[in-house]
PDBQT receptor file of N, H, CA, C and O in Angstrom, charges set to zero:
ATOM      1  N   UNK A   1      75.861  85.164 113.577  1.00  0.00    +0.000 N 
ATOM      2  CA  UNK A   1      75.960  84.469 112.322  1.00  0.00    +0.000 C 
ATOM      3  C   UNK A   1      76.965  85.157 111.397  1.00  0.00    +0.000 C 
ATOM      4  O   UNK A   1      77.660  84.487 110.634  1.00  0.00    +0.000 OA
ATOM      5  N   UNK A   2      77.044  86.459 111.457  1.00  0.00    +0.000 N 
ATOM      6  H   UNK A   2      76.478  87.004 112.077  1.00  0.00    +0.000 HD
ATOM      7  CA  UNK A   2      77.996  87.183 110.623  1.00  0.00    +0.000 C 
ATOM      8  C   UNK A   2      79.425  86.782 110.992  1.00  0.00    +0.000 C 
ATOM      9  O   UNK A   2      80.303  86.737 110.130  1.00  0.00    +0.000 OA
ATOM     10  N   UNK A   3      79.653  86.493 112.261  1.00  0.00    +0.000 N 
ATOM     11  H   UNK A   3      78.941  86.530 112.962  1.00  0.00    +0.000 HD
ATOM     12  CA  UNK A   3      80.993  86.126 112.696  1.00  0.00    +0.000 C 
ATOM     13  C   UNK A   3      81.410  84.772 112.138  1.00  0.00    +0.000 C 
ATOM     14  O   UNK A   3      82.582  84.566 111.821  1.00  0.00    +0.000 OA
ATOM     15  N   UNK A   4      80.465  83.854 112.018  1.00  0.00    +0.000 N 
ATOM     16  H   UNK A   4      79.513  84.022 112.276  1.00  0.00    +0.000 HD
ATOM     17  CA  UNK A   4      80.771  82.551 111.426  1.00  0.00    +0.000 C 
ATOM     18  C   UNK A   4      81.132  82.712 109.950  1.00  0.00    +0.000 C 
ATOM     19  O   UNK A   4      82.070  82.085 109.456  1.00  0.00    +0.000 OA
ATOM     20  N   UNK A   5      80.379  83.556 109.258  1.00  0.00    +0.000 N 
ATOM     21  H   UNK A   5      79.617  84.064 109.659  1.00  0.00    +0.000 HD
ATOM     22  CA  UNK A   5      80.669  83.826 107.850  1.00  0.00    +0.000 C 
ATOM     23  C   UNK A   5      82.039  84.487 107.722  1.00  0.00    +0.000 C 
ATOM     24  O   UNK A   5      82.812  84.155 106.823  1.00  0.00    +0.000 OA
ATOM     25  N   UNK A   6      82.336  85.417 108.617  1.00  0.00    +0.000 N 
ATOM     26  H   UNK A   6      81.709  85.687 109.348  1.00  0.00    +0.000 HD
ATOM     27  CA  UNK A   6      83.623  86.103 108.576  1.00  0.00    +0.000 C 
ATOM     28  C   UNK A   6      84.776  85.137 108.839  1.00  0.00    +0.000 C 
ATOM     29  O   UNK A   6      85.837  85.250 108.225  1.00  0.00    +0.000 OA
ATOM     30  N   UNK A   7      84.570  84.205 109.735  1.00  0.00    +0.000 N 
ATOM     31  H   UNK A   7      83.708  84.113 110.234  1.00  0.00    +0.000 HD
ATOM     32  CA  UNK A   7      85.614  83.226 110.034  1.00  0.00    +0.000 C 
ATOM     33  C   UNK A   7      85.919  82.358 108.818  1.00  0.00    +0.000 C 
ATOM     34  O   UNK A   7      87.085  82.108 108.510  1.00  0.00    +0.000 OA
ATOM     35  N   UNK A   8      84.878  81.898 108.127  1.00  0.00    +0.000 N 
ATOM     36  H   UNK A   8      83.931  82.102 108.377  1.00  0.00    +0.000 HD
ATOM     37  CA  UNK A   8      85.071  81.087 106.921  1.00  0.00    +0.000 C 
ATOM     38  C   UNK A   8      85.684  81.926 105.805  1.00  0.00    +0.000 C 
ATOM     39  O   UNK A   8      86.591  81.471 105.108  1.00  0.00    +0.000 OA
ATOM     40  N   UNK A   9      85.191  83.146 105.638  1.00  0.00    +0.000 N 
ATOM     41  H   UNK A   9      84.454  83.516 106.204  1.00  0.00    +0.000 HD
ATOM     42  CA  UNK A   9      85.708  84.016 104.584  1.00  0.00    +0.000 C 
ATOM     43  C   UNK A   9      87.176  84.370 104.821  1.00  0.00    +0.000 C 
ATOM     44  O   UNK A   9      87.945  84.504 103.870  1.00  0.00    +0.000 OA
ATOM     45  N   UNK A  10      87.561  84.520 106.082  1.00  0.00    +0.000 N 
ATOM     46  H   UNK A  10      86.936  84.411 106.855  1.00  0.00    +0.000 HD
ATOM     47  CA  UNK A  10      88.950  84.843 106.402  1.00  0.00    +0.000 C 
ATOM     48  C   UNK A  10      89.901  83.716 106.015  1.00  0.00    +0.000 C 
ATOM     49  O   UNK A  10      91.092  83.949 105.813  1.00  0.00    +0.000 OA
ATOM     50  N   UNK A  11      89.382  82.503 105.912  1.00  0.00    +0.000 N 
ATOM     51  H   UNK A  11      88.414  82.314 106.076  1.00  0.00    +0.000 HD
ATOM     52  CA  UNK A  11      90.222  81.367 105.540  1.00  0.00    +0.000 C 
ATOM     53  C   UNK A  11      90.183  81.072 104.044  1.00  0.00    +0.000 C 
ATOM     54  O   UNK A  11      91.155  80.545 103.503  1.00  0.00    +0.000 OA
ATOM     55  N   UNK A  12      89.086  81.397 103.364  1.00  0.00    +0.000 N 
ATOM     56  H   UNK A  12      88.296  81.825 103.804  1.00  0.00    +0.000 HD
ATOM     57  CA  UNK A  12      88.914  80.958 101.979  1.00  0.00    +0.000 C 
ATOM     58  C   UNK A  12      88.924  82.072 100.936  1.00  0.00    +0.000 C 
ATOM     59  O   UNK A  12      89.256  81.808  99.780  1.00  0.00    +0.000 OA
ATOM     60  N   UNK A  13      88.576  83.291 101.295  1.00  0.00    +0.000 N 
ATOM     61  H   UNK A  13      88.306  83.505 102.234  1.00  0.00    +0.000 HD
ATOM     62  CA  UNK A  13      88.573  84.400 100.348  1.00  0.00    +0.000 C 
ATOM     63  C   UNK A  13      89.984  84.997 100.309  1.00  0.00    +0.000 C 
ATOM     64  O   UNK A  13      90.494  85.428 101.344  1.00  0.00    +0.000 OA
ATOM     65  N   UNK A  14      90.621  85.030  99.135  1.00  0.00    +0.000 N 
ATOM     66  H   UNK A  14      90.207  84.680  98.295  1.00  0.00    +0.000 HD
ATOM     67  CA  UNK A  14      92.020  85.507  99.065  1.00  0.00    +0.000 C 
ATOM     68  C   UNK A  14      92.222  86.932  99.571  1.00  0.00    +0.000 C 
ATOM     69  O   UNK A  14      93.201  87.197 100.268  1.00  0.00    +0.000 OA
ATOM     70  N   UNK A  15      91.326  87.849  99.239  1.00  0.00    +0.000 N 
ATOM     71  H   UNK A  15      90.531  87.633  98.672  1.00  0.00    +0.000 HD
ATOM     72  CA  UNK A  15      91.529  89.234  99.672  1.00  0.00    +0.000 C 
ATOM     73  C   UNK A  15      91.311  89.381 101.175  1.00  0.00    +0.000 C 
ATOM     74  O   UNK A  15      92.030  90.133 101.833  1.00  0.00    +0.000 OA
ATOM     75  N   UNK A  16      90.326  88.670 101.722  1.00  0.00    +0.000 N 
ATOM     76  H   UNK A  16      89.742  88.059 101.188  1.00  0.00    +0.000 HD
ATOM     77  CA  UNK A  16      90.098  88.733 103.161  1.00  0.00    +0.000 C 
ATOM     78  C   UNK A  16      91.169  87.961 103.929  1.00  0.00    +0.000 C 
ATOM     79  O   UNK A  16      91.482  88.290 105.074  1.00  0.00    +0.000 OA
ATOM     80  N   UNK A  17      91.720  86.945 103.298  1.00  0.00    +0.000 N 
ATOM     81  H   UNK A  17      91.466  86.678 102.368  1.00  0.00    +0.000 HD
ATOM     82  CA  UNK A  17      92.811  86.202 103.936  1.00  0.00    +0.000 C 
ATOM     83  C   UNK A  17      94.045  87.090 104.074  1.00  0.00    +0.000 C 
ATOM     84  O   UNK A  17      94.707  87.078 105.112  1.00  0.00    +0.000 OA
ATOM     85  N   UNK A  18      94.354  87.852 103.041  1.00  0.00    +0.000 N 
ATOM     86  H   UNK A  18      93.816  87.862 102.198  1.00  0.00    +0.000 HD
ATOM     87  CA  UNK A  18      95.501  88.758 103.127  1.00  0.00    +0.000 C 
ATOM     88  C   UNK A  18      95.234  89.866 104.149  1.00  0.00    +0.000 C 
ATOM     89  O   UNK A  18      96.148  90.284 104.859  1.00  0.00    +0.000 OA
ATOM     90  N   UNK A  19      93.988  90.344 104.227  1.00  0.00    +0.000 N 
ATOM     91  H   UNK A  19      93.245  90.005 103.649  1.00  0.00    +0.000 HD
ATOM     92  CA  UNK A  19      93.597  91.340 105.221  1.00  0.00    +0.000 C 
ATOM     93  C   UNK A  19      93.792  90.783 106.628  1.00  0.00    +0.000 C 
ATOM     94  O   UNK A  19      94.322  91.467 107.503  1.00  0.00    +0.000 OA
ATOM     95  N   UNK A  20      93.362  89.538 106.841  1.00  0.00    +0.000 N 
ATOM     96  H   UNK A  20      92.932  88.982 106.129  1.00  0.00    +0.000 HD
ATOM     97  CA  UNK A  20      93.500  88.884 108.140  1.00  0.00    +0.000 C 
ATOM     98  C   UNK A  20      94.968  88.691 108.502  1.00  0.00    +0.000 C 
ATOM     99  O   UNK A  20      95.369  88.938 109.639  1.00  0.00    +0.000 OA
ATOM    100  N   UNK A  21      95.762  88.253 107.541  1.00  0.00    +0.000 N 
ATOM    101  H   UNK A  21      95.436  88.052 106.617  1.00  0.00    +0.000 HD
ATOM    102  CA  UNK A  21      97.195  88.066 107.795  1.00  0.00    +0.000 C 
ATOM    103  C   UNK A  21      97.874  89.384 108.160  1.00  0.00    +0.000 C 
ATOM    104  O   UNK A  21      98.743  89.424 109.031  1.00  0.00    +0.000 OA
ATOM    105  N   UNK A  22      97.470  90.457 107.487  1.00  0.00    +0.000 N 
ATOM    106  H   UNK A  22      96.764  90.425 106.780  1.00  0.00    +0.000 HD
ATOM    107  CA  UNK A  22      98.039  91.774 107.765  1.00  0.00    +0.000 C 
ATOM    108  C   UNK A  22      97.692  92.230 109.185  1.00  0.00    +0.000 C 
ATOM    109  O   UNK A  22      98.527  92.813 109.877  1.00  0.00    +0.000 OA
ATOM    110  N   UNK A  23      96.465  91.962 109.609  1.00  0.00    +0.000 N 
ATOM    111  H   UNK A  23      95.787  91.489 109.047  1.00  0.00    +0.000 HD
ATOM    112  CA  UNK A  23      96.045  92.340 110.963  1.00  0.00    +0.000 C 
ATOM    113  C   UNK A  23      96.824  91.530 112.005  1.00  0.00    +0.000 C 
ATOM    114  O   UNK A  23      97.279  92.073 113.012  1.00  0.00    +0.000 OA
ATOM    115  N   UNK A  24      96.969  90.237 111.753  1.00  0.00    +0.000 N 
ATOM    116  H   UNK A  24      96.599  89.796 110.935  1.00  0.00    +0.000 HD
ATOM    117  CA  UNK A  24      97.697  89.382 112.702  1.00  0.00    +0.000 C 
ATOM    118  C   UNK A  24      99.164  89.786 112.810  1.00  0.00    +0.000 C 
ATOM    119  O   UNK A  24      99.722  89.803 113.907  1.00  0.00    +0.000 OA
ATOM    120  N   UNK A  25      99.794  90.115 111.676  1.00  0.00    +0.000 N 
ATOM    121  H   UNK A  25      99.340  90.101 110.785  1.00  0.00    +0.000 HD
ATOM    122  CA  UNK A  25     101.201  90.515 111.695  1.00  0.00    +0.000 C 
ATOM    123  C   UNK A  25     101.399  91.843 112.421  1.00  0.00    +0.000 C 
ATOM    124  O   UNK A  25     102.473  92.107 112.960  1.00  0.00    +0.000 OA
ATOM    125  N   UNK A  26     100.362  92.675 112.432  1.00  0.00    +0.000 N 
ATOM    126  H   UNK A  26      99.489  92.461 111.994  1.00  0.00    +0.000 HD
ATOM    127  CA  UNK A  26     100.440  93.955 113.130  1.00  0.00    +0.000 C 
ATOM    128  C   UNK A  26     100.333  93.771 114.646  1.00  0.00    +0.000 C 
ATOM    129  O   UNK A  26     100.488  94.727 115.406  1.00  0.00    +0.000 OA
ATOM    130  N   UNK A  27     100.065  92.532 115.077  1.00  0.00    +0.000 N 
ATOM    131  H   UNK A  27      99.938  91.756 114.459  1.00  0.00    +0.000 HD
ATOM    132  CA  UNK A  27     100.008  92.255 116.502  1.00  0.00    +0.000 C 
ATOM    133  C   UNK A  27      98.672  92.551 117.144  1.00  0.00    +0.000 C 
ATOM    134  O   UNK A  27      98.586  92.693 118.364  1.00  0.00    +0.000 OA
ATOM    135  N   UNK A  28      97.632  92.646 116.342  1.00  0.00    +0.000 N 
ATOM    136  H   UNK A  28      97.701  92.531 115.351  1.00  0.00    +0.000 HD
ATOM    137  CA  UNK A  28      96.304  92.910 116.885  1.00  0.00    +0.000 C 
ATOM    138  C   UNK A  28      95.802  91.678 117.645  1.00  0.00    +0.000 C 
ATOM    139  O   UNK A  28      96.238  90.561 117.366  1.00  0.00    +0.000 OA
ATOM    140  N   UNK A  29      94.898  91.874 118.593  1.00  0.00    +0.000 N 
ATOM    141  H   UNK A  29      94.544  92.782 118.820  1.00  0.00    +0.000 HD
ATOM    142  CA  UNK A  29      94.389  90.726 119.351  1.00  0.00    +0.000 C 
ATOM    143  C   UNK A  29      93.530  89.804 118.487  1.00  0.00    +0.000 C 
ATOM    144  O   UNK A  29      93.219  90.110 117.336  1.00  0.00    +0.000 OA
ATOM    145  N   UNK A  30      93.164  88.684 119.066  1.00  0.00    +0.000 N 
ATOM    146  H   UNK A  30      93.417  88.435 120.001  1.00  0.00    +0.000 HD
ATOM    147  CA  UNK A  30      92.418  87.662 118.325  1.00  0.00    +0.000 C 
ATOM    148  C   UNK A  30      91.031  88.139 117.895  1.00  0.00    +0.000 C 
ATOM    149  O   UNK A  30      90.329  87.422 117.182  1.00  0.00    +0.000 OA
ATOM    150  N   UNK A  31      90.637  89.314 118.309  1.00  0.00    +0.000 N 
ATOM    151  H   UNK A  31      91.208  89.897 118.888  1.00  0.00    +0.000 HD
ATOM    152  CA  UNK A  31      89.326  89.851 117.938  1.00  0.00    +0.000 C 
ATOM    153  C   UNK A  31      89.304  90.387 116.502  1.00  0.00    +0.000 C 
ATOM    154  O   UNK A  31      88.392  91.118 116.118  1.00  0.00    +0.000 OA
ATOM    155  N   UNK A  32      90.316  90.014 115.719  1.00  0.00    +0.000 N 
ATOM    156  H   UNK A  32      91.057  89.419 116.031  1.00  0.00    +0.000 HD
ATOM    157  CA  UNK A  32      90.395  90.479 114.338  1.00  0.00    +0.000 C 
ATOM    158  C   UNK A  32      89.170  90.079 113.533  1.00  0.00    +0.000 C 
ATOM    159  O   UNK A  32      88.863  90.714 112.524  1.00  0.00    +0.000 OA
ATOM    160  N   UNK A  33      88.464  89.039 113.961  1.00  0.00    +0.000 N 
ATOM    161  H   UNK A  33      88.713  88.524 114.781  1.00  0.00    +0.000 HD
ATOM    162  CA  UNK A  33      87.310  88.547 113.210  1.00  0.00    +0.000 C 
ATOM    163  C   UNK A  33      86.213  89.609 113.156  1.00  0.00    +0.000 C 
ATOM    164  O   UNK A  33      85.404  89.616 112.229  1.00  0.00    +0.000 OA
ATOM    165  N   UNK A  34      86.181  90.498 114.137  1.00  0.00    +0.000 N 
ATOM    166  H   UNK A  34      86.839  90.492 114.891  1.00  0.00    +0.000 HD
ATOM    167  CA  UNK A  34      85.210  91.588 114.128  1.00  0.00    +0.000 C 
ATOM    168  C   UNK A  34      85.516  92.528 112.971  1.00  0.00    +0.000 C 
ATOM    169  O   UNK A  34      84.599  93.016 112.312  1.00  0.00    +0.000 OA
ATOM    170  N   UNK A  35      86.792  92.786 112.719  1.00  0.00    +0.000 N 
ATOM    171  H   UNK A  35      87.537  92.389 113.255  1.00  0.00    +0.000 HD
ATOM    172  CA  UNK A  35      87.185  93.644 111.596  1.00  0.00    +0.000 C 
ATOM    173  C   UNK A  35      86.818  92.999 110.266  1.00  0.00    +0.000 C 
ATOM    174  O   UNK A  35      86.385  93.683 109.338  1.00  0.00    +0.000 OA
ATOM    175  N   UNK A  36      86.990  91.676 110.171  1.00  0.00    +0.000 N 
ATOM    176  H   UNK A  36      87.342  91.120 110.924  1.00  0.00    +0.000 HD
ATOM    177  CA  UNK A  36      86.632  90.963 108.945  1.00  0.00    +0.000 C 
ATOM    178  C   UNK A  36      85.122  90.999 108.745  1.00  0.00    +0.000 C 
ATOM    179  O   UNK A  36      84.651  91.194 107.624  1.00  0.00    +0.000 OA
ATOM    180  N   UNK A  37      84.355  90.811 109.823  1.00  0.00    +0.000 N 
ATOM    181  H   UNK A  37      84.737  90.653 110.733  1.00  0.00    +0.000 HD
ATOM    182  CA  UNK A  37      82.897  90.864 109.727  1.00  0.00    +0.000 C 
ATOM    183  C   UNK A  37      82.437  92.249 109.273  1.00  0.00    +0.000 C 
ATOM    184  O   UNK A  37      81.536  92.371 108.444  1.00  0.00    +0.000 OA
ATOM    185  N   UNK A  38      83.055  93.275 109.818  1.00  0.00    +0.000 N 
ATOM    186  H   UNK A  38      83.787  93.176 110.492  1.00  0.00    +0.000 HD
ATOM    187  CA  UNK A  38      82.690  94.637 109.421  1.00  0.00    +0.000 C 
ATOM    188  C   UNK A  38      83.012  94.890 107.947  1.00  0.00    +0.000 C 
ATOM    189  O   UNK A  38      82.246  95.544 107.239  1.00  0.00    +0.000 OA
ATOM    190  N   UNK A  39      84.153  94.365 107.494  1.00  0.00    +0.000 N 
ATOM    191  H   UNK A  39      84.775  93.833 108.069  1.00  0.00    +0.000 HD
ATOM    192  CA  UNK A  39      84.537  94.518 106.093  1.00  0.00    +0.000 C 
ATOM    193  C   UNK A  39      83.534  93.802 105.188  1.00  0.00    +0.000 C 
ATOM    194  O   UNK A  39      83.191  94.314 104.122  1.00  0.00    +0.000 OA
ATOM    195  N   UNK A  40      83.060  92.619 105.603  1.00  0.00    +0.000 N 
ATOM    196  H   UNK A  40      83.338  92.203 106.469  1.00  0.00    +0.000 HD
ATOM    197  CA  UNK A  40      82.057  91.895 104.827  1.00  0.00    +0.000 C 
ATOM    198  C   UNK A  40      80.747  92.672 104.726  1.00  0.00    +0.000 C 
ATOM    199  O   UNK A  40      80.131  92.730 103.662  1.00  0.00    +0.000 OA
ATOM    200  N   UNK A  41      80.334  93.259 105.827  1.00  0.00    +0.000 N 
ATOM    201  H   UNK A  41      80.834  93.212 106.692  1.00  0.00    +0.000 HD
ATOM    202  CA  UNK A  41      79.104  94.058 105.822  1.00  0.00    +0.000 C 
ATOM    203  C   UNK A  41      79.262  95.264 104.906  1.00  0.00    +0.000 C 
ATOM    204  O   UNK A  41      78.332  95.624 104.184  1.00  0.00    +0.000 OA
ATOM    205  N   UNK A  42      80.429  95.884 104.933  1.00  0.00    +0.000 N 
ATOM    206  H   UNK A  42      81.184  95.591 105.519  1.00  0.00    +0.000 HD
ATOM    207  CA  UNK A  42      80.688  97.031 104.062  1.00  0.00    +0.000 C 
ATOM    208  C   UNK A  42      80.654  96.627 102.590  1.00  0.00    +0.000 C 
ATOM    209  O   UNK A  42      80.106  97.350 101.758  1.00  0.00    +0.000 OA
ATOM    210  N   UNK A  43      81.237  95.475 102.270  1.00  0.00    +0.000 N 
ATOM    211  H   UNK A  43      81.682  94.888 102.945  1.00  0.00    +0.000 HD
ATOM    212  CA  UNK A  43      81.224  94.983 100.894  1.00  0.00    +0.000 C 
ATOM    213  C   UNK A  43      79.799  94.673 100.444  1.00  0.00    +0.000 C 
ATOM    214  O   UNK A  43      79.400  95.027  99.335  1.00  0.00    +0.000 OA
ATOM    215  N   UNK A  44      79.035  94.008 101.314  1.00  0.00    +0.000 N 
ATOM    216  H   UNK A  44      79.359  93.720 102.216  1.00  0.00    +0.000 HD
ATOM    217  CA  UNK A  44      77.646  93.675 100.981  1.00  0.00    +0.000 C 
ATOM    218  C   UNK A  44      76.818  94.928 100.781  1.00  0.00    +0.000 C 
ATOM    219  O   UNK A  44      75.992  94.986  99.870  1.00  0.00    +0.000 OA
ATOM    220  N   UNK A  45      77.026  95.925 101.614  1.00  0.00    +0.000 N 
ATOM    221  H   UNK A  45      77.697  95.878 102.354  1.00  0.00    +0.000 HD
ATOM    222  CA  UNK A  45      76.294  97.178 101.486  1.00  0.00    +0.000 C 
ATOM    223  C   UNK A  45      76.635  97.882 100.172  1.00  0.00    +0.000 C 
ATOM    224  O   UNK A  45      75.747  98.411  99.503  1.00  0.00    +0.000 OA
ATOM    225  N   UNK A  46      77.898  97.889  99.806  1.00  0.00    +0.000 N 
ATOM    226  H   UNK A  46      78.620  97.460 100.349  1.00  0.00    +0.000 HD
ATOM    227  CA  UNK A  46      78.316  98.531  98.553  1.00  0.00    +0.000 C 
ATOM    228  C   UNK A  46      77.730  97.801  97.348  1.00  0.00    +0.000 C 
ATOM    229  O   UNK A  46      77.319  98.434  96.376  1.00  0.00    +0.000 OA
ATOM    230  N   UNK A  47      77.692  96.468  97.412  1.00  0.00    +0.000 N 
ATOM    231  H   UNK A  47      78.026  95.954  98.202  1.00  0.00    +0.000 HD
ATOM    232  CA  UNK A  47      77.107  95.699  96.307  1.00  0.00    +0.000 C 
ATOM    233  C   UNK A  47      75.615  95.965  96.172  1.00  0.00    +0.000 C 
ATOM    234  O   UNK A  47      75.100  96.095  95.061  1.00  0.00    +0.000 OA
ATOM    235  N   UNK A  48      74.929  96.046  97.292  1.00  0.00    +0.000 N 
ATOM    236  H   UNK A  48      75.347  95.940  98.194  1.00  0.00    +0.000 HD
ATOM    237  CA  UNK A  48      73.483  96.336  97.253  1.00  0.00    +0.000 C 
ATOM    238  C   UNK A  48      73.227  97.743  96.730  1.00  0.00    +0.000 C 
ATOM    239  O   UNK A  48      72.301  97.968  95.950  1.00  0.00    +0.000 OA
ATOM    240  N   UNK A  49      74.043  98.671  97.158  1.00  0.00    +0.000 N 
ATOM    241  H   UNK A  49      74.795  98.488  97.791  1.00  0.00    +0.000 HD
ATOM    242  CA  UNK A  49      73.868 100.066  96.756  1.00  0.00    +0.000 C 
ATOM    243  C   UNK A  49      74.077 100.248  95.258  1.00  0.00    +0.000 C 
ATOM    244  O   UNK A  49      73.357 101.011  94.614  1.00  0.00    +0.000 OA
ATOM    245  N   UNK A  50      75.060  99.550  94.708  1.00  0.00    +0.000 N 
ATOM    246  H   UNK A  50      75.645  98.930  95.231  1.00  0.00    +0.000 HD
ATOM    247  CA  UNK A  50      75.343  99.678  93.284  1.00  0.00    +0.000 C 
ATOM    248  C   UNK A  50      74.572  98.665  92.440  1.00  0.00    +0.000 C 
ATOM    249  O   UNK A  50      74.660  98.672  91.212  1.00  0.00    +0.000 OA
ATOM    250  N   UNK A  51      73.821  97.800  93.104  1.00  0.00    +0.000 N 
ATOM    251  H   UNK A  51      73.750  97.793  94.101  1.00  0.00    +0.000 HD
ATOM    252  CA  UNK A  51      73.008  96.771  92.449  1.00  0.00    +0.000 C 
ATOM    253  C   UNK A  51      73.858  95.878  91.536  1.00  0.00    +0.000 C 
ATOM    254  O   UNK A  51      73.467  95.568  90.411  1.00  0.00    +0.000 OA
ATOM    255  N   UNK A  52      75.009  95.479  92.037  1.00  0.00    +0.000 N 
ATOM    256  H   UNK A  52      75.327  95.731  92.951  1.00  0.00    +0.000 HD
ATOM    257  CA  UNK A  52      75.901  94.586  91.292  1.00  0.00    +0.000 C 
ATOM    258  C   UNK A  52      75.984  93.250  92.007  1.00  0.00    +0.000 C 
ATOM    259  O   UNK A  52      75.678  93.132  93.193  1.00  0.00    +0.000 OA
ATOM    260  N   UNK A  53      76.404  92.254  91.256  1.00  0.00    +0.000 N 
ATOM    261  H   UNK A  53      76.652  92.349  90.292  1.00  0.00    +0.000 HD
ATOM    262  CA  UNK A  53      76.639  90.940  91.839  1.00  0.00    +0.000 C 
ATOM    263  C   UNK A  53      78.121  90.833  92.182  1.00  0.00    +0.000 C 
ATOM    264  O   UNK A  53      78.966  91.498  91.583  1.00  0.00    +0.000 OA
ATOM    265  N   UNK A  54      78.405  89.998  93.139  1.00  0.00    +0.000 N 
ATOM    266  H   UNK A  54      77.719  89.458  93.625  1.00  0.00    +0.000 HD
ATOM    267  CA  UNK A  54      79.789  89.769  93.533  1.00  0.00    +0.000 C 
ATOM    268  C   UNK A  54      80.517  89.053  92.407  1.00  0.00    +0.000 C 
ATOM    269  O   UNK A  54      79.940  88.196  91.737  1.00  0.00    +0.000 OA
ATOM    270  N   UNK A  55      81.778  89.398  92.196  1.00  0.00    +0.000 N 
ATOM    271  H   UNK A  55      82.247  90.094  92.740  1.00  0.00    +0.000 HD
ATOM    272  CA  UNK A  55      82.559  88.773  91.148  1.00  0.00    +0.000 C 
ATOM    273  C   UNK A  55      83.394  87.606  91.664  1.00  0.00    +0.000 C 
ATOM    274  O   UNK A  55      84.091  86.948  90.891  1.00  0.00    +0.000 OA
ATOM    275  N   UNK A  56      83.324  87.351  92.967  1.00  0.00    +0.000 N 
ATOM    276  H   UNK A  56      82.757  87.886  93.594  1.00  0.00    +0.000 HD
ATOM    277  CA  UNK A  56      84.094  86.241  93.521  1.00  0.00    +0.000 C 
ATOM    278  C   UNK A  56      83.389  84.927  93.221  1.00  0.00    +0.000 C 
ATOM    279  O   UNK A  56      82.183  84.786  93.423  1.00  0.00    +0.000 OA
ATOM    280  N   UNK A  57      84.155  83.990  92.744  1.00  0.00    +0.000 N 
ATOM    281  H   UNK A  57      85.134  84.105  92.580  1.00  0.00    +0.000 HD
ATOM    282  CA  UNK A  57      83.602  82.672  92.433  1.00  0.00    +0.000 C 
ATOM    283  C   UNK A  57      83.685  81.790  93.668  1.00  0.00    +0.000 C 
ATOM    284  O   UNK A  57      84.732  81.708  94.310  1.00  0.00    +0.000 OA
ATOM    285  N   UNK A  58      82.606  81.145  93.993  1.00  0.00    +0.000 N 
ATOM    286  H   UNK A  58      81.755  81.211  93.472  1.00  0.00    +0.000 HD
ATOM    287  CA  UNK A  58      82.613  80.210  95.123  1.00  0.00    +0.000 C 
ATOM    288  C   UNK A  58      82.377  78.814  94.598  1.00  0.00    +0.000 C 
ATOM    289  O   UNK A  58      81.488  78.575  93.781  1.00  0.00    +0.000 OA
ATOM    290  N   UNK A  59      83.186  77.906  95.079  1.00  0.00    +0.000 N 
ATOM    291  H   UNK A  59      83.908  78.100  95.743  1.00  0.00    +0.000 HD
ATOM    292  CA  UNK A  59      83.035  76.510  94.654  1.00  0.00    +0.000 C 
ATOM    293  C   UNK A  59      82.919  75.615  95.838  1.00  0.00    +0.000 C 
ATOM    294  O   UNK A  59      82.786  74.401  95.685  1.00  0.00    +0.000 OA
TER     295      UNK A  59
């Protein structure tokens, strides 16, 4: 399920989209979605640890 979220986030979240584009331009294999999923988990963990809400607006 995290991979599905990462796939959508890689297309719609501006910062993750630039991260994905950077990975693709570096010639990494199509498994880049694992890196995006890991980045999402890291962001979620940091938000929980600091008890803050995400500042990204979703529409």
